[in-house]
C-alpha positions in Angstrom: 103.8 95.2 137.6 105.3 98.0 135.4 106.7 101.3 136.7 106.1 104.5 135.0 109.3 106.1 133.7 109.2 109.9 133.9 110.4 111.5 130.6 113.8 113.3 130.9 114.0 117.1 131.3 117.4 117.5 129.6 117.2 116.2 126.0 119.5 116.6 123.0 116.9 119.0 121.5 117.0 121.2 124.6 120.8 121.2 124.7 121.1 122.1 121.0 118.5 124.8 121.2 120.3 126.3 124.2 123.6 126.4 122.3 122.0 128.2 119.3 120.0 130.7 121.3 122.9 131.4 123.7 125.4 132.4 120.9 122.7 134.3 118.9 121.8 136.4 122.0 125.4 136.9 123.0 125.9 138.8 119.8 122.6 140.6 119.9 123.1 141.8 123.4 126.4 143.4 122.6 125.2 146.1 120.1 124.8 148.7 122.8 128.6 148.6 123.3 129.1 149.8 119.7 126.8 152.8 120.1 129.6 155.3 121.0 132.5 153.9 119.0 130.6 153.8 115.7 129.0 157.3 116.3 132.4 158.8 117.2 134.3 157.3 114.3 131.8 158.7 111.7 130.6 161.8 113.6 127.0 160.6 113.6 124.3 161.9 115.9 123.2 159.2 118.4 119.9 158.7 116.6 121.6 157.3 113.4 122.9 154.2 115.0 119.9 154.0 117.2 117.7 153.8 114.1 119.8 151.0 112.7 119.3 148.9 115.9 115.6 149.9 115.9 115.3 148.5 112.3 117.1 145.4 113.5 114.4 144.9 116.2 111.6 145.6 113.8 113.0 143.1 111.3 113.3 140.6 114.1 109.6 141.1 114.8 108.5 140.8 111.2 110.7 137.8 110.6 109.6 135.9 113.7 106.2 134.6 112.4 107.7 134.1 108.9 110.5 131.9 110.2 108.0 130.2 112.5 105.8 129.3 109.5 108.9 128.2 107.5 110.0 125.9 110.3 106.5 124.4 110.5 106.3 123.9 106.7 109.8 123.0 105.7 111.5 121.9 108.9 113.0 123.6 112.0 116.6 123.0 111.0 116.3 124.5 107.6 114.7 127.6 109.1 117.6 127.9 111.6 120.2 127.5 108.8 118.6 130.3 106.8 118.5 132.5 109.9 122.2 131.9 110.7 123.2 132.8 107.1 121.2 136.0 107.2 122.7 136.9 110.6 126.3 136.3 109.5 125.8 138.1 106.2 124.4 141.1 107.9 127.3 141.3 110.3 129.9 140.9 107.6 128.3 143.6 105.4 127.9 145.9 108.3 131.6 145.7 109.0 132.4 147.5 105.7 129.4 150.0 105.9 130.4 153.7 106.3 127.1 155.5 105.9 124.2 155.6 108.3 121.7 154.4 105.6 124.0 151.4 104.9 123.9 150.3 108.6 120.2 150.9 108.8 119.4 148.7 105.8 121.9 146.0 106.8 120.4 145.7 110.3 117.2 144.4 108.6 119.3 141.4 107.5 120.7 141.0 111.0 117.2 141.2 112.4 115.9 138.5 110.2 118.9 136.4 111.2 118.0 136.8 114.9 114.4 135.8 114.1 115.7 132.5 112.6 118.0 131.7 115.5 115.9 133.2 118.3 112.9 132.6 120.5 110.2 131.9 118.0 111.8 129.0 116.2 113.9 127.6 119.1 111.1 127.7 121.7 108.7 126.0 119.4 111.2 123.1 118.8 111.9 122.8 122.5 108.2 123.0 123.3 107.2 120.2 120.9 110.1 118.0 122.2 109.1 118.4 125.8 106.6 116.4 127.8 103.6 118.2 129.4 105.3 117.6 132.8 108.5 119.5 131.8 107.4 121.9 129.1 107.3 125.1 131.3 110.7 124.4 132.8 112.2 123.5 129.4 111.0 126.7 127.9 112.5 128.5 130.9 115.9 126.8 130.4 116.0 127.7 126.7 115.1 131.3 127.6 117.7 131.4 130.3 120.3 130.2 127.8 119.7 133.4 125.9 120.4 135.3 129.1 123.6 133.4 129.6 124.7 134.7 126.2 124.0 138.2 127.4 126.3 137.6 130.5 129.4 137.4 128.3 128.3 139.0 125.0 128.7 142.7 126.0 131.8 142.3 128.1 133.5 140.2 125.4 132.7 142.9 122.8 134.0 145.6 125.1 137.2 143.5 125.7 137.8 143.0 122.0 137.3 146.6 121.3 140.3 147.2 123.4 142.7 145.6 120.9 140.7 145.5 117.6 138.4 147.7 115.6 134.6 147.3 115.8 134.7 146.2 112.2 136.8 143.2 113.1 134.6 142.4 116.1 131.7 142.2 113.7 133.6 139.7 111.6 134.4 137.5 114.6 130.8 137.6 115.6 129.7 136.4 112.1 132.0 133.4 112.5 130.4 132.7 115.9 126.9 132.7 114.4 127.9 130.2 111.7 129.4 128.0 114.3 126.0 127.6 116.0 125.0 125.4 113.1 127.2 122.6 114.6 124.5 122.1 117.1 121.8 121.3 114.5 122.2 117.5 114.5 121.0 117.5 118.1 117.7 119.2 117.1 115.5 116.5 115.9 112.1 117.4 117.4 109.1 115.0 117.4 105.8 116.4 116.3 104.1 116.5 119.8 100.6 117.4 118.8 97.2 115.8 119.2 95.4 114.2 116.3 92.8 117.0 116.2 95.6 119.6 116.1 97.3 117.9 113.2 94.1 117.8 111.3 93.6 121.6 111.6 95.1 123.9 109.0 97.2 126.9 109.9 94.5 129.2 108.6 91.9 127.7 110.9 94.1 128.1 113.9 95.1 131.6 113.1 91.4 132.7 112.5 90.4 131.2 115.8 93.2 133.0 117.6 92.6 136.3 115.9 88.9 136.2 117.0 89.9 135.4 120.6 90.2 138.6 122.8 92.7 136.7 125.0 95.1 136.4 122.1 94.7 140.2 121.4 95.5 140.9 125.1 98.6 138.7 125.0 99.7 140.5 121.8 99.2 144.0 123.4 100.8 143.0 126.7 104.1 141.9 125.1 104.7 145.4 123.6 106.1 146.9 126.8 108.5 144.0 127.3 110.1 144.7 123.9 110.2 148.5 124.6 111.9 148.1 128.0 114.4 145.4 127.1 115.5 146.9 123.7 115.9 150.4 125.1 118.1 149.2 128.0 120.1 146.8 125.8 120.8 149.5 123.2 121.2 152.6 125.4 122.0 151.6 128.9 125.8 151.2 128.4 125.9 154.7 126.9 123.5 156.0 129.6 125.8 154.7 132.3 128.9 156.0 130.6 127.6 159.5 130.5 125.3 159.8 133.5 126.7 157.7 136.2 128.8 159.2 139.0 132.5 158.5 139.2 133.8 155.1 140.3 135.7 155.2 143.6 139.3 154.1 142.6 139.7 152.5 146.0 136.3 150.7 146.0 135.3 147.2 145.2 134.4 147.9 141.5 137.9 149.2 140.8 139.4 146.3 142.6 137.5 144.0 140.3 138.9 145.8 137.2 135.8 148.1 136.6 137.5 151.5 136.8 135.5 153.4 134.2 131.8 154.1 133.6 132.1 152.7 130.1 133.3 149.4 131.6 130.5 149.6 134.2 128.0 150.0 131.3 129.1 146.8 129.7 129.2 145.0 133.0 125.6 146.1 133.8 124.4 144.3 130.7 126.2 141.2 131.9 124.7 141.5 135.4 121.2 141.8 133.9 121.9 138.6 132.0 123.3 136.8 135.1 120.3 137.8 137.3 118.0 136.8 134.5 119.2 133.2 134.3 117.9 132.7 137.9 114.8 134.9 137.4 113.7 133.1 134.2 114.2 129.6 135.6 112.2 130.6 138.7 109.4 132.1 136.6 109.2 129.0 134.5 109.1 126.9 137.7 106.3 129.1 139.0 104.5 128.8 135.6 104.0 125.1 136.1 102.3 125.7 139.4 100.4 129.0 139.2 98.4 131.1 136.7 100.7 132.4 134.0 98.6 135.5 133.4 98.9 136.6 137.0 102.6 135.9 137.1 103.0 138.1 134.0 101.0 140.9 135.6 103.3 140.7 138.6 106.5 140.8 136.5 105.4 143.9 134.6 104.4 145.6 137.9 107.9 144.8 139.3 109.6 146.2 136.2 107.5 149.4 136.3 108.4 150.0 140.0 112.1 149.3 139.4 112.4 151.6 136.5 110.5 154.4 138.3 112.7 154.1 141.4 115.9 154.0 139.4 115.2 157.2 137.4 114.0 159.1 140.5 117.3 158.3 142.4 120.8 159.7 141.8 122.6 157.6 139.2 125.5 156.1 141.0 127.6 152.9 140.5 125.7 151.3 143.4 122.3 152.2 141.9 123.3 150.9 138.5 124.3 147.5 140.0 121.1 147.2 142.1 118.9 148.2 139.1 120.7 145.7 136.8 120.2 142.8 139.3 116.5 143.7 140.0 115.6 144.3 136.3 117.6 141.3 135.3 115.6 139.0 137.5 112.5 140.2 135.6 114.1 140.5 132.2 113.2 137.5 130.1 111.0 135.9 132.8 108.0 136.9 130.6 109.2 134.7 127.6 108.6 131.2 129.0 105.3 132.4 130.5 104.1 134.1 127.4 105.2 131.3 125.0 103.8 128.7 127.5 100.5 130.6 127.6 100.2 130.5 123.8 101.0 126.8 123.8 98.5 126.1 126.6 95.6 127.9 125.0 96.2 127.2 121.2 98.2 123.9 121.2 101.7 123.0 119.9 101.1 122.4 116.2 101.4 126.0 115.1 103.1 127.4 118.3 106.0 128.9 116.3 103.7 130.9 114.1 101.3 132.0 116.8 104.1 133.0 119.2 105.9 134.7 116.3 102.9 136.9 115.7 102.7 137.8 119.4 106.4 138.4 119.4 105.9 141.0 116.6 104.2 143.2 119.2 107.3 142.7 121.4 109.5 143.9 118.5 107.3 146.9 117.7 108.0 147.9 121.3 111.7 147.2 120.7 111.7 149.4 117.6 110.1 152.3 119.5 112.3 151.9 122.6 115.6 151.9 120.6 114.6 154.6 118.1 112.9 156.9 120.6 115.9 156.6 122.9 118.3 158.0 120.3 115.8 160.6 119.0 115.0 162.0 122.5 118.7 162.0 123.4 119.5 164.1 120.3 116.7 166.5 121.1 117.0 166.8 124.9 120.5 165.6 125.7 119.3 162.8 128.0 117.0 159.7 128.3 114.7 160.8 131.0 111.5 161.1 128.9 112.1 157.7 127.3 112.4 156.1 130.8 109.1 157.5 131.8 107.4 156.2 128.7 108.7 152.8 129.6 107.2 153.1 133.1 103.8 153.9 131.5 103.8 151.0 129.0 104.9 148.6 131.8 101.9 149.6 133.9 99.7 149.1 130.9 101.0 145.5 130.3 100.4 144.6 133.9 96.8 145.6 133.6 95.9 144.0 130.2 97.1 140.5 131.3 94.4 140.3 134.0 91.3 139.6 131.8 93.0 136.8 129.7 91.0 133.6 129.7 93.6 131.0 130.5 91.8 127.9 129.2 92.7 125.7 126.2 90.8 126.4 122.9 89.3 123.3 121.5 90.7 122.3 118.1 88.1 121.9 115.3 88.8 118.7 113.4 88.6 118.8 109.6 
């Protein structure tokens, strides 16, 4: 009598993917900390650096399906190497840029680098290497690894700015990105696809997805996720620095070393990342047991209510902490569910490309959230209008996920 051995959850592919995405996102999550130092050094309006980060997010979105297709055609590890080189080159060149236009163009290179070392490529590798039993949780663990990078990325950047210039911090970050390539030997992913999926061409799969209303709804629904996350990542540290009430010098925060609102702004990004590790893993666990589309609708509803409540209340250190924890628990919880939904409906063979196209909508939202945040700040002197736009698009995403048809599309054999 033979006993069935359950496939392992933790594999070298998952570990290597977590390392790459953790360090990539640690750097990406820190850019909001540089908003004020760079603007003050060169005397730029807030919208100039905001536009640079907006271009970074747009390039990330454009690059995601491109790197997904490159990974599927030439190999995952080659795509990751190209992404890391773009990322590091963009950081190094940005460190010597002195004009707004230079930063804005160079952030395109950084954005392509994030695409090559981020969700689209890494989640596709992890998804193919995972068993059906563990796929949802594996995608959640890889996504949570990105959040763990966010936990220390912004505070480390804030700490380094205390004894070195922002230019030198960018150089250090470039070295960190190159160091992620040491994890590549672990990332040998099997081609976990059915015979029918392997016989289909990419064009056939893409045409079937584009004709499917559910794919369109997934694409539209991911827009608000990008808007909300990118706006908060890029502008929340500055928002907290300028709008939050004073920190009590005898209170708990001061005792923990957080004595200024600028430090609280960096810590808030870390808190979001910390809460998101738990939130993302829990969402992935739920995604194995319940309908992914209804879970996504619930997450977007929660985000909408949290953002509306936060902006309606006085901005205090306590409200910043509570909002960071609540929003963090819903932060990247959408990613394993959305990527898992794409894999469930359309299969694993071209998951990287299909998810990359959906992710482009996410990054269109990111571009708008970052750019609009800087533009509205320069016009009105605050971020209130941008917050309310985020509330509106969050409600929209909650609604559009409800009609999605959550059943696998049958491959058409050649």
